[in-house]
PDB file of N, CA, C and O in Angstrom:
ATOM      1  N   MET A   1       1.013 -33.515 -10.061  1.00  0.00           N
ATOM      2  CA  MET A   1      -0.369 -32.374 -10.234  1.00  0.00           C
ATOM      3  C   MET A   1      -0.475 -31.397  -9.535  1.00  0.00           C
ATOM      4  O   MET A   1      -0.205 -31.489  -8.338  1.00  0.00           O
ATOM      5  N   CYS A   2      -0.867 -30.278 -10.055  1.00  0.00           N
ATOM      6  CA  CYS A   2      -1.088 -29.226  -9.155  1.00  0.00           C
ATOM      7  C   CYS A   2      -2.324 -28.579  -8.721  1.00  0.00           C
ATOM      8  O   CYS A   2      -3.113 -28.390  -9.646  1.00  0.00           O
ATOM      9  N   LEU A   3      -2.559 -28.341  -8.016  1.00  0.00           N
ATOM     10  CA  LEU A   3      -4.059 -27.786  -7.449  1.00  0.00           C
ATOM     11  C   LEU A   3      -3.880 -25.917  -7.290  1.00  0.00           C
ATOM     12  O   LEU A   3      -3.267 -25.268  -6.443  1.00  0.00           O
ATOM     13  N   GLY A   4      -4.480 -25.581  -8.172  1.00  0.00           N
ATOM     14  CA  GLY A   4      -4.673 -24.042  -7.763  1.00  0.00           C
ATOM     15  C   GLY A   4      -6.235 -23.666  -7.021  1.00  0.00           C
ATOM     16  O   GLY A   4      -7.163 -24.463  -6.892  1.00  0.00           O
ATOM     17  N   VAL A   5      -6.217 -22.464  -6.660  1.00  0.00           N
ATOM     18  CA  VAL A   5      -7.130 -22.529  -5.433  1.00  0.00           C
ATOM     19  C   VAL A   5      -7.422 -21.006  -5.903  1.00  0.00           C
ATOM     20  O   VAL A   5      -6.617 -20.075  -5.928  1.00  0.00           O
ATOM     21  N   PRO A   6      -9.222 -21.005  -6.384  1.00  0.00           N
ATOM     22  CA  PRO A   6      -9.460 -19.434  -5.785  1.00  0.00           C
ATOM     23  C   PRO A   6      -9.632 -18.555  -4.971  1.00  0.00           C
ATOM     24  O   PRO A   6     -10.212 -18.900  -3.941  1.00  0.00           O
ATOM     25  N   GLY A   7      -9.308 -17.447  -5.071  1.00  0.00           N
ATOM     26  CA  GLY A   7      -9.737 -16.682  -3.740  1.00  0.00           C
ATOM     27  C   GLY A   7      -9.649 -14.933  -4.112  1.00  0.00           C
ATOM     28  O   GLY A   7      -9.171 -14.650  -5.211  1.00  0.00           O
ATOM     29  N   LYS A   8     -10.002 -14.050  -3.411  1.00  0.00           N
ATOM     30  CA  LYS A   8     -10.407 -13.139  -3.838  1.00  0.00           C
ATOM     31  C   LYS A   8      -9.478 -12.180  -3.103  1.00  0.00           C
ATOM     32  O   LYS A   8      -9.313 -12.287  -1.888  1.00  0.00           O
ATOM     33  N   ILE A   9      -8.790 -11.119  -3.926  1.00  0.00           N
ATOM     34  CA  ILE A   9      -8.266 -10.508  -3.697  1.00  0.00           C
ATOM     35  C   ILE A   9      -9.252  -9.294  -2.545  1.00  0.00           C
ATOM     36  O   ILE A   9     -10.432  -8.956  -2.641  1.00  0.00           O
ATOM     37  N   ILE A  10      -7.845  -8.740  -1.162  1.00  0.00           N
ATOM     38  CA  ILE A  10      -8.796  -8.089  -0.358  1.00  0.00           C
ATOM     39  C   ILE A  10      -7.868  -6.625  -0.445  1.00  0.00           C
ATOM     40  O   ILE A  10      -8.545  -5.597  -0.440  1.00  0.00           O
ATOM     41  N   LYS A  11      -6.217  -6.449  -0.531  1.00  0.00           N
ATOM     42  CA  LYS A  11      -5.549  -5.802  -0.431  1.00  0.00           C
ATOM     43  C   LYS A  11      -4.157  -6.390  -0.804  1.00  0.00           C
ATOM     44  O   LYS A  11      -3.519  -7.406  -0.529  1.00  0.00           O
ATOM     45  N   ILE A  12      -3.908  -4.754  -1.913  1.00  0.00           N
ATOM     46  CA  ILE A  12      -2.946  -4.682  -2.490  1.00  0.00           C
ATOM     47  C   ILE A  12      -1.285  -3.819  -1.902  1.00  0.00           C
ATOM     48  O   ILE A  12      -1.288  -2.610  -1.669  1.00  0.00           O
ATOM     49  N   TYR A  13      -0.085  -4.618  -1.751  1.00  0.00           N
ATOM     50  CA  TYR A  13       0.798  -3.277  -1.617  1.00  0.00           C
ATOM     51  C   TYR A  13       2.039  -3.734  -2.078  1.00  0.00           C
ATOM     52  O   TYR A  13       2.051  -4.796  -2.701  1.00  0.00           O
ATOM     53  N   ASP A  14       3.523  -2.874  -1.805  1.00  0.00           N
ATOM     54  CA  ASP A  14       4.664  -3.551  -2.319  1.00  0.00           C
ATOM     55  C   ASP A  14       4.999  -4.020  -1.050  1.00  0.00           C
ATOM     56  O   ASP A  14       4.475  -3.688   0.013  1.00  0.00           O
ATOM     57  N   GLU A  15       5.793  -4.714  -1.206  1.00  0.00           N
ATOM     58  CA  GLU A  15       7.117  -5.362  -0.154  1.00  0.00           C
ATOM     59  C   GLU A  15       8.324  -5.666  -0.681  1.00  0.00           C
ATOM     60  O   GLU A  15       8.492  -6.608  -1.456  1.00  0.00           O
ATOM     61  N   ASN A  16       9.053  -5.041  -0.368  1.00  0.00           N
ATOM     62  CA  ASN A  16      10.375  -4.814  -1.452  1.00  0.00           C
ATOM     63  C   ASN A  16      10.557  -4.673  -3.018  1.00  0.00           C
ATOM     64  O   ASN A  16      11.345  -5.404  -3.620  1.00  0.00           O
ATOM     65  N   SER A  17      10.024  -3.992  -3.468  1.00  0.00           N
ATOM     66  CA  SER A  17       9.850  -3.532  -4.594  1.00  0.00           C
ATOM     67  C   SER A  17       8.809  -4.837  -5.094  1.00  0.00           C
ATOM     68  O   SER A  17       8.879  -5.095  -6.295  1.00  0.00           O
ATOM     69  N   ILE A  18       8.107  -5.452  -4.489  1.00  0.00           N
ATOM     70  CA  ILE A  18       7.210  -6.997  -5.250  1.00  0.00           C
ATOM     71  C   ILE A  18       5.704  -6.559  -4.416  1.00  0.00           C
ATOM     72  O   ILE A  18       5.373  -6.299  -3.260  1.00  0.00           O
ATOM     73  N   ARG A  19       5.071  -6.653  -5.706  1.00  0.00           N
ATOM     74  CA  ARG A  19       3.437  -6.902  -5.981  1.00  0.00           C
ATOM     75  C   ARG A  19       3.010  -8.107  -5.354  1.00  0.00           C
ATOM     76  O   ARG A  19       3.065  -9.262  -5.777  1.00  0.00           O
ATOM     77  N   MET A  20       2.425  -7.501  -3.902  1.00  0.00           N
ATOM     78  CA  MET A  20       1.903  -8.149  -3.002  1.00  0.00           C
ATOM     79  C   MET A  20       0.555  -7.872  -3.018  1.00  0.00           C
ATOM     80  O   MET A  20       0.031  -6.791  -3.286  1.00  0.00           O
ATOM     81  N   SER A  21      -0.261  -9.460  -2.554  1.00  0.00           N
ATOM     82  CA  SER A  21      -1.529  -8.703  -2.235  1.00  0.00           C
ATOM     83  C   SER A  21      -1.804  -9.751  -0.856  1.00  0.00           C
ATOM     84  O   SER A  21      -0.995 -10.621  -0.534  1.00  0.00           O
ATOM     85  N   ASP A  22      -3.344  -9.440   0.021  1.00  0.00           N
ATOM     86  CA  ASP A  22      -3.997 -10.556   0.933  1.00  0.00           C
ATOM     87  C   ASP A  22      -5.169 -11.025  -0.356  1.00  0.00           C
ATOM     88  O   ASP A  22      -5.791 -10.344  -1.171  1.00  0.00           O
ATOM     89  N   VAL A  23      -5.125 -12.322  -0.123  1.00  0.00           N
ATOM     90  CA  VAL A  23      -6.261 -12.988  -0.573  1.00  0.00           C
ATOM     91  C   VAL A  23      -6.777 -13.585   0.355  1.00  0.00           C
ATOM     92  O   VAL A  23      -6.035 -14.136   1.168  1.00  0.00           O
ATOM     93  N   ASP A  24      -8.114 -13.646   0.500  1.00  0.00           N
ATOM     94  CA  ASP A  24      -9.142 -14.183   0.996  1.00  0.00           C
ATOM     95  C   ASP A  24      -9.637 -15.766   0.286  1.00  0.00           C
ATOM     96  O   ASP A  24     -10.032 -15.878  -0.875  1.00  0.00           O
ATOM     97  N   PHE A  25      -9.519 -16.830   1.201  1.00  0.00           N
ATOM     98  CA  PHE A  25      -9.901 -18.310   0.752  1.00  0.00           C
ATOM     99  C   PHE A  25     -11.018 -18.248   1.541  1.00  0.00           C
ATOM    100  O   PHE A  25     -10.708 -18.499   2.706  1.00  0.00           O
ATOM    101  N   ASN A  26     -12.308 -17.997   1.391  1.00  0.00           N
ATOM    102  CA  ASN A  26     -13.259 -18.625   2.028  1.00  0.00           C
ATOM    103  C   ASN A  26     -12.996 -18.178   3.778  1.00  0.00           C
ATOM    104  O   ASN A  26     -13.192 -18.945   4.721  1.00  0.00           O
ATOM    105  N   GLY A  27     -12.625 -17.083   3.855  1.00  0.00           N
ATOM    106  CA  GLY A  27     -12.115 -17.108   5.604  1.00  0.00           C
ATOM    107  C   GLY A  27     -10.781 -16.599   6.239  1.00  0.00           C
ATOM    108  O   GLY A  27     -10.533 -15.855   7.188  1.00  0.00           O
ATOM    109  N   VAL A  28      -9.948 -17.360   5.258  1.00  0.00           N
ATOM    110  CA  VAL A  28      -8.817 -17.644   5.696  1.00  0.00           C
ATOM    111  C   VAL A  28      -7.940 -16.704   4.675  1.00  0.00           C
ATOM    112  O   VAL A  28      -8.401 -16.486   3.554  1.00  0.00           O
ATOM    113  N   THR A  29      -6.998 -16.289   4.965  1.00  0.00           N
ATOM    114  CA  THR A  29      -6.188 -14.897   4.516  1.00  0.00           C
ATOM    115  C   THR A  29      -5.147 -15.555   4.155  1.00  0.00           C
ATOM    116  O   THR A  29      -5.011 -16.699   4.588  1.00  0.00           O
ATOM    117  N   MET A  30      -4.135 -14.974   3.249  1.00  0.00           N
ATOM    118  CA  MET A  30      -3.008 -15.485   3.103  1.00  0.00           C
ATOM    119  C   MET A  30      -2.330 -14.122   2.214  1.00  0.00           C
ATOM    120  O   MET A  30      -3.062 -13.315   1.641  1.00  0.00           O
ATOM    121  N   ARG A  31      -1.178 -14.045   2.210  1.00  0.00           N
ATOM    122  CA  ARG A  31       0.022 -13.052   1.799  1.00  0.00           C
ATOM    123  C   ARG A  31       0.065 -14.145   0.005  1.00  0.00           C
ATOM    124  O   ARG A  31       0.327 -15.347  -0.043  1.00  0.00           O
ATOM    125  N   VAL A  32      -0.202 -13.437  -0.969  1.00  0.00           N
ATOM    126  CA  VAL A  32       0.119 -14.031  -2.227  1.00  0.00           C
ATOM    127  C   VAL A  32       0.673 -12.852  -3.789  1.00  0.00           C
ATOM    128  O   VAL A  32       0.172 -11.749  -4.008  1.00  0.00           O
ATOM    129  N   CYS A  33       1.597 -13.403  -4.500  1.00  0.00           N
ATOM    130  CA  CYS A  33       2.649 -12.471  -4.764  1.00  0.00           C
ATOM    131  C   CYS A  33       1.870 -12.530  -6.066  1.00  0.00           C
ATOM    132  O   CYS A  33       1.503 -13.589  -6.575  1.00  0.00           O
ATOM    133  N   LEU A  34       1.552 -10.847  -6.774  1.00  0.00           N
ATOM    134  CA  LEU A  34       0.579 -10.584  -7.807  1.00  0.00           C
ATOM    135  C   LEU A  34       1.850 -10.663  -9.052  1.00  0.00           C
ATOM    136  O   LEU A  34       1.527 -11.018 -10.186  1.00  0.00           O
ATOM    137  N   GLU A  35       2.816 -10.423  -8.840  1.00  0.00           N
ATOM    138  CA  GLU A  35       4.039  -9.888 -10.425  1.00  0.00           C
ATOM    139  C   GLU A  35       3.522 -10.848 -11.659  1.00  0.00           C
ATOM    140  O   GLU A  35       3.625 -10.499 -12.835  1.00  0.00           O
ATOM    141  N   THR A  36       3.007 -11.984 -11.280  1.00  0.00           N
ATOM    142  CA  THR A  36       2.682 -12.728 -12.515  1.00  0.00           C
ATOM    143  C   THR A  36       1.007 -12.150 -13.170  1.00  0.00           C
ATOM    144  O   THR A  36       0.681 -12.386 -14.333  1.00  0.00           O
ATOM    145  N   THR A  37       0.169 -11.447 -12.269  1.00  0.00           N
ATOM    146  CA  THR A  37      -0.779 -10.889 -12.521  1.00  0.00           C
ATOM    147  C   THR A  37      -0.908  -9.414 -12.700  1.00  0.00           C
ATOM    148  O   THR A  37      -1.909  -8.787 -12.351  1.00  0.00           O
ATOM    149  N   PRO A  38      -0.099  -9.009 -13.129  1.00  0.00           N
ATOM    150  CA  PRO A  38      -0.040  -7.368 -12.971  1.00  0.00           C
ATOM    151  C   PRO A  38      -1.358  -6.473 -13.134  1.00  0.00           C
ATOM    152  O   PRO A  38      -1.515  -5.375 -12.601  1.00  0.00           O
ATOM    153  N   GLN A  39      -2.419  -7.227 -14.088  1.00  0.00           N
ATOM    154  CA  GLN A  39      -3.318  -6.662 -13.927  1.00  0.00           C
ATOM    155  C   GLN A  39      -4.254  -6.523 -12.800  1.00  0.00           C
ATOM    156  O   GLN A  39      -4.834  -5.440 -12.730  1.00  0.00           O
ATOM    157  N   ALA A  40      -4.512  -7.401 -11.913  1.00  0.00           N
ATOM    158  CA  ALA A  40      -4.864  -7.582 -10.965  1.00  0.00           C
ATOM    159  C   ALA A  40      -5.240  -6.702  -9.981  1.00  0.00           C
ATOM    160  O   ALA A  40      -4.337  -5.978  -9.562  1.00  0.00           O
ATOM    161  N   LYS A  41      -6.640  -6.533  -9.365  1.00  0.00           N
ATOM    162  CA  LYS A  41      -6.758  -5.567  -8.784  1.00  0.00           C
ATOM    163  C   LYS A  41      -7.818  -5.955  -7.448  1.00  0.00           C
ATOM    164  O   LYS A  41      -8.664  -6.849  -7.468  1.00  0.00           O
ATOM    165  N   VAL A  42      -7.531  -5.055  -6.332  1.00  0.00           N
ATOM    166  CA  VAL A  42      -8.793  -5.000  -5.148  1.00  0.00           C
ATOM    167  C   VAL A  42     -10.224  -5.816  -5.852  1.00  0.00           C
ATOM    168  O   VAL A  42     -10.655  -5.452  -6.946  1.00  0.00           O
ATOM    169  N   GLY A  43     -10.770  -6.771  -5.188  1.00  0.00           N
ATOM    170  CA  GLY A  43     -12.236  -7.612  -5.246  1.00  0.00           C
ATOM    171  C   GLY A  43     -11.787  -8.262  -6.861  1.00  0.00           C
ATOM    172  O   GLY A  43     -12.673  -8.735  -7.572  1.00  0.00           O
ATOM    173  N   ASP A  44     -10.704  -8.233  -7.212  1.00  0.00           N
ATOM    174  CA  ASP A  44     -10.766  -9.547  -8.071  1.00  0.00           C
ATOM    175  C   ASP A  44     -10.472 -11.057  -7.726  1.00  0.00           C
ATOM    176  O   ASP A  44      -9.786 -11.302  -6.734  1.00  0.00           O
ATOM    177  N   TYR A  45     -10.904 -11.948  -8.410  1.00  0.00           N
ATOM    178  CA  TYR A  45     -10.632 -13.310  -7.948  1.00  0.00           C
ATOM    179  C   TYR A  45      -9.500 -14.073  -8.752  1.00  0.00           C
ATOM    180  O   TYR A  45     -10.021 -14.447  -9.803  1.00  0.00           O
ATOM    181  N   VAL A  46      -8.410 -14.392  -8.713  1.00  0.00           N
ATOM    182  CA  VAL A  46      -7.179 -14.969  -8.972  1.00  0.00           C
ATOM    183  C   VAL A  46      -6.936 -16.675  -8.292  1.00  0.00           C
ATOM    184  O   VAL A  46      -7.330 -17.185  -7.243  1.00  0.00           O
ATOM    185  N   ILE A  47      -6.087 -17.226  -9.469  1.00  0.00           N
ATOM    186  CA  ILE A  47      -6.459 -18.572  -9.201  1.00  0.00           C
ATOM    187  C   ILE A  47      -5.017 -18.783  -8.106  1.00  0.00           C
ATOM    188  O   ILE A  47      -4.365 -17.777  -8.385  1.00  0.00           O
ATOM    189  N   VAL A  48      -4.430 -19.345  -7.327  1.00  0.00           N
ATOM    190  CA  VAL A  48      -3.159 -19.050  -6.402  1.00  0.00           C
ATOM    191  C   VAL A  48      -2.667 -20.742  -6.482  1.00  0.00           C
ATOM    192  O   VAL A  48      -3.386 -21.731  -6.621  1.00  0.00           O
ATOM    193  N   HIS A  49      -1.216 -20.656  -6.342  1.00  0.00           N
ATOM    194  CA  HIS A  49      -0.846 -21.951  -6.760  1.00  0.00           C
ATOM    195  C   HIS A  49       1.171 -21.656  -5.944  1.00  0.00           C
ATOM    196  O   HIS A  49       2.161 -21.162  -6.483  1.00  0.00           O
ATOM    197  N   ALA A  50       1.029 -22.088  -4.891  1.00  0.00           N
ATOM    198  CA  ALA A  50       2.070 -21.752  -4.223  1.00  0.00           C
ATOM    199  C   ALA A  50       2.684 -20.585  -4.028  1.00  0.00           C
ATOM    200  O   ALA A  50       3.828 -20.313  -4.391  1.00  0.00           O
ATOM    201  N   GLY A  51       1.756 -19.724  -3.322  1.00  0.00           N
ATOM    202  CA  GLY A  51       1.897 -18.224  -2.838  1.00  0.00           C
ATOM    203  C   GLY A  51       2.069 -17.493  -4.062  1.00  0.00           C
ATOM    204  O   GLY A  51       2.814 -16.529  -3.891  1.00  0.00           O
ATOM    205  N   PHE A  52       1.483 -17.656  -5.670  1.00  0.00           N
ATOM    206  CA  PHE A  52       1.785 -16.879  -6.237  1.00  0.00           C
ATOM    207  C   PHE A  52       0.263 -16.918  -7.483  1.00  0.00           C
ATOM    208  O   PHE A  52      -0.287 -17.866  -8.042  1.00  0.00           O
ATOM    209  N   ALA A  53      -0.050 -15.126  -7.530  1.00  0.00           N
ATOM    210  CA  ALA A  53      -1.267 -15.510  -8.389  1.00  0.00           C
ATOM    211  C   ALA A  53      -1.685 -15.961  -9.952  1.00  0.00           C
ATOM    212  O   ALA A  53      -2.028 -14.992 -10.629  1.00  0.00           O
ATOM    213  N   ILE A  54      -1.713 -17.008 -10.519  1.00  0.00           N
ATOM    214  CA  ILE A  54      -1.790 -17.304 -11.807  1.00  0.00           C
ATOM    215  C   ILE A  54      -2.339 -16.666 -12.973  1.00  0.00           C
ATOM    216  O   ILE A  54      -1.901 -16.567 -14.119  1.00  0.00           O
ATOM    217  N   ASN A  55      -3.489 -16.219 -12.381  1.00  0.00           N
ATOM    218  CA  ASN A  55      -4.290 -15.774 -13.256  1.00  0.00           C
ATOM    219  C   ASN A  55      -5.507 -15.156 -12.938  1.00  0.00           C
ATOM    220  O   ASN A  55      -5.707 -15.482 -11.768  1.00  0.00           O
ATOM    221  N   LEU A  56      -6.280 -14.565 -13.254  1.00  0.00           N
ATOM    222  CA  LEU A  56      -7.189 -13.791 -12.912  1.00  0.00           C
ATOM    223  C   LEU A  56      -8.799 -15.067 -13.157  1.00  0.00           C
ATOM    224  O   LEU A  56      -8.861 -16.115 -13.801  1.00  0.00           O
ATOM    225  N   LEU A  57      -9.554 -14.556 -12.565  1.00  0.00           N
ATOM    226  CA  LEU A  57     -11.179 -15.682 -12.603  1.00  0.00           C
ATOM    227  C   LEU A  57     -11.933 -14.978 -12.180  1.00  0.00           C
ATOM    228  O   LEU A  57     -11.888 -14.286 -11.163  1.00  0.00           O
ATOM    229  N   GLU A  58     -13.248 -15.184 -13.483  1.00  0.00           N
ATOM    230  CA  GLU A  58     -14.410 -14.018 -13.493  1.00  0.00           C
ATOM    231  C   GLU A  58     -15.060 -14.980 -12.081  1.00  0.00           C
ATOM    232  O   GLU A  58     -15.002 -16.178 -11.805  1.00  0.00           O
ATOM    233  N   GLU A  59     -15.712 -13.722 -11.363  1.00  0.00           N
ATOM    234  CA  GLU A  59     -16.156 -14.203  -9.878  1.00  0.00           C
ATOM    235  C   GLU A  59     -17.203 -15.366  -9.797  1.00  0.00           C
ATOM    236  O   GLU A  59     -17.302 -16.079  -8.799  1.00  0.00           O
ATOM    237  N   ASN A  60     -18.209 -15.551 -11.256  1.00  0.00           N
ATOM    238  CA  ASN A  60     -19.197 -16.550 -11.085  1.00  0.00           C
ATOM    239  C   ASN A  60     -18.463 -17.651 -11.324  1.00  0.00           C
ATOM    240  O   ASN A  60     -19.148 -18.671 -11.243  1.00  0.00           O
ATOM    241  N   GLU A  61     -17.252 -17.851 -11.606  1.00  0.00           N
ATOM    242  CA  GLU A  61     -16.582 -19.322 -12.207  1.00  0.00           C
ATOM    243  C   GLU A  61     -15.604 -19.508 -11.154  1.00  0.00           C
ATOM    244  O   GLU A  61     -15.097 -20.630 -11.140  1.00  0.00           O
ATOM    245  N   ALA A  62     -15.134 -18.534 -10.098  1.00  0.00           N
ATOM    246  CA  ALA A  62     -14.468 -19.005  -8.651  1.00  0.00           C
ATOM    247  C   ALA A  62     -15.321 -19.707  -7.451  1.00  0.00           C
ATOM    248  O   ALA A  62     -15.098 -20.683  -6.734  1.00  0.00           O
ATOM    249  N   LEU A  63     -16.558 -18.640  -7.568  1.00  0.00           N
ATOM    250  CA  LEU A  63     -17.970 -19.035  -6.877  1.00  0.00           C
ATOM    251  C   LEU A  63     -18.072 -20.732  -7.127  1.00  0.00           C
ATOM    252  O   LEU A  63     -18.166 -21.404  -6.099  1.00  0.00           O
ATOM    253  N   GLU A  64     -18.063 -21.211  -7.995  1.00  0.00           N
ATOM    254  CA  GLU A  64     -18.801 -22.163  -8.633  1.00  0.00           C
ATOM    255  C   GLU A  64     -17.414 -23.406  -8.387  1.00  0.00           C
ATOM    256  O   GLU A  64     -17.566 -24.563  -7.995  1.00  0.00           O
ATOM    257  N   THR A  65     -16.351 -22.857  -8.685  1.00  0.00           N
ATOM    258  CA  THR A  65     -15.166 -23.782  -7.859  1.00  0.00           C
ATOM    259  C   THR A  65     -15.034 -23.674  -6.373  1.00  0.00           C
ATOM    260  O   THR A  65     -14.448 -24.611  -5.830  1.00  0.00           O
ATOM    261  N   LEU A  66     -15.512 -22.609  -5.545  1.00  0.00           N
ATOM    262  CA  LEU A  66     -15.194 -23.055  -4.661  1.00  0.00           C
ATOM    263  C   LEU A  66     -16.386 -23.785  -3.628  1.00  0.00           C
ATOM    264  O   LEU A  66     -16.247 -24.260  -2.501  1.00  0.00           O
ATOM    265  N   ALA A  67     -17.493 -23.678  -4.418  1.00  0.00           N
ATOM    266  CA  ALA A  67     -18.508 -24.147  -4.088  1.00  0.00           C
ATOM    267  C   ALA A  67     -18.361 -26.136  -4.131  1.00  0.00           C
ATOM    268  O   ALA A  67     -18.469 -26.926  -3.193  1.00  0.00           O
ATOM    269  N   MET A  68     -18.096 -26.390  -5.545  1.00  0.00           N
ATOM    270  CA  MET A  68     -17.311 -27.722  -5.543  1.00  0.00           C
ATOM    271  C   MET A  68     -16.538 -28.015  -4.321  1.00  0.00           C
ATOM    272  O   MET A  68     -16.891 -28.795  -3.437  1.00  0.00           O
ATOM    273  N   LEU A  69     -15.573 -27.399  -4.346  1.00  0.00           N
ATOM    274  CA  LEU A  69     -14.591 -27.725  -3.292  1.00  0.00           C
ATOM    275  C   LEU A  69     -15.094 -28.069  -1.776  1.00  0.00           C
ATOM    276  O   LEU A  69     -14.541 -28.971  -1.147  1.00  0.00           O
ATOM    277  N   ASP A  70     -16.115 -27.348  -1.245  1.00  0.00           N
ATOM    278  CA  ASP A  70     -16.825 -26.982  -0.475  1.00  0.00           C
ATOM    279  C   ASP A  70     -17.512 -28.698  -0.322  1.00  0.00           C
ATOM    280  O   ASP A  70     -17.499 -29.406   0.685  1.00  0.00           O
ATOM    281  N   GLU A  71     -18.110 -29.033  -1.770  1.00  0.00           N
ATOM    282  CA  GLU A  71     -19.276 -30.359  -1.347  1.00  0.00           C
ATOM    283  C   GLU A  71     -17.808 -31.559  -1.667  1.00  0.00           C
ATOM    284  O   GLU A  71     -17.819 -32.648  -1.092  1.00  0.00           O
ATOM    285  N   ILE A  72     -16.856 -31.254  -2.439  1.00  0.00           N
ATOM    286  CA  ILE A  72     -16.118 -32.590  -1.855  1.00  0.00           C
ATOM    287  C   ILE A  72     -15.474 -32.418  -0.564  1.00  0.00           C
ATOM    288  O   ILE A  72     -14.562 -33.218  -0.357  1.00  0.00           O
ATOM    289  N   ASN A  73     -15.729 -31.532   0.407  1.00  0.00           N
ATOM    290  CA  ASN A  73     -14.809 -31.814   1.526  1.00  0.00           C
ATOM    291  C   ASN A  73     -15.991 -32.395   2.023  1.00  0.00           C
ATOM    292  O   ASN A  73     -15.815 -33.554   2.398  1.00  0.00           O
ATOM    293  N   LYS A  74     -17.349 -31.890   2.170  1.00  0.00           N
ATOM    294  CA  LYS A  74     -18.589 -32.506   3.180  1.00  0.00           C
ATOM    295  C   LYS A  74     -18.581 -34.009   2.353  1.00  0.00           C
ATOM    296  O   LYS A  74     -19.181 -34.823   3.055  1.00  0.00           O
ATOM    297  N   LEU A  75     -18.243 -34.437   1.477  1.00  0.00           N
ATOM    298  CA  LEU A  75     -18.180 -35.968   1.166  1.00  0.00           C
ATOM    299  C   LEU A  75     -17.369 -36.711   1.924  1.00  0.00           C
ATOM    300  O   LEU A  75     -17.652 -37.790   2.444  1.00  0.00           O
ATOM    301  N   GLY A  76     -15.849 -35.836   2.017  1.00  0.00           N
ATOM    302  CA  GLY A  76     -15.272 -36.713   2.532  1.00  0.00           C
ATOM    303  C   GLY A  76     -15.393 -36.958   4.136  1.00  0.00           C
ATOM    304  O   GLY A  76     -14.893 -37.913   4.730  1.00  0.00           O
ATOM    305  N   GLU A  77     -16.111 -35.969   4.688  1.00  0.00           N
ATOM    306  CA  GLU A  77     -16.115 -35.835   5.880  1.00  0.00           C
ATOM    307  C   GLU A  77     -17.358 -37.076   6.298  1.00  0.00           C
ATOM    308  O   GLU A  77     -17.374 -37.867   7.241  1.00  0.00           O
ATOM    309  N   GLU A  78     -18.191 -36.895   5.355  1.00  0.00           N
ATOM    310  CA  GLU A  78     -19.226 -38.006   5.248  1.00  0.00           C
ATOM    311  C   GLU A  78     -18.537 -39.542   5.163  1.00  0.00           C
ATOM    312  O   GLU A  78     -19.133 -40.455   5.734  1.00  0.00           O
ATOM    313  N   GLN A  79     -17.367 -39.806   4.500  1.00  0.00           N
ATOM    314  CA  GLN A  79     -16.990 -41.246   4.577  1.00  0.00           C
ATOM    315  C   GLN A  79     -16.264 -41.410   5.742  1.00  0.00           C
ATOM    316  O   GLN A  79     -16.047 -42.603   5.953  1.00  0.00           O
ATOM    317  N   GLU A  80     -15.696 -40.494   6.778  1.00  0.00           N
ATOM    318  CA  GLU A  80     -15.277 -40.595   7.927  1.00  0.00           C
ATOM    319  C   GLU A  80     -15.665 -41.229   9.012  1.00  0.00           C
ATOM    320  O   GLU A  80     -15.012 -41.132  10.051  1.00  0.00           O
TER     321      GLU A  80
END
C-alpha cells in the first residue's frame, strides 16, 4: 500500500537540470521532484509519494483530504 499526501507548491527551481519544488504540508516543507508533473506551478496542490509529485489536485480536494487526515490524527490521539 502506498500513501500519497497532498501539499501546496510554494517555490519551483531547477536542481542539476531537474525540476524541483518546495512543497508545504500543513506547515512542514519538503523538497519534491516535479518531473512527473511538468504542468505544476506555484500555488498548485500536488499528491506526493516518495518525494515525487505524482498528480495535480484541485484545492478543495486537497483541503478536504488534509482535514480528513487531521481528523484521523485526532482520533488516534484520543485512543492513547
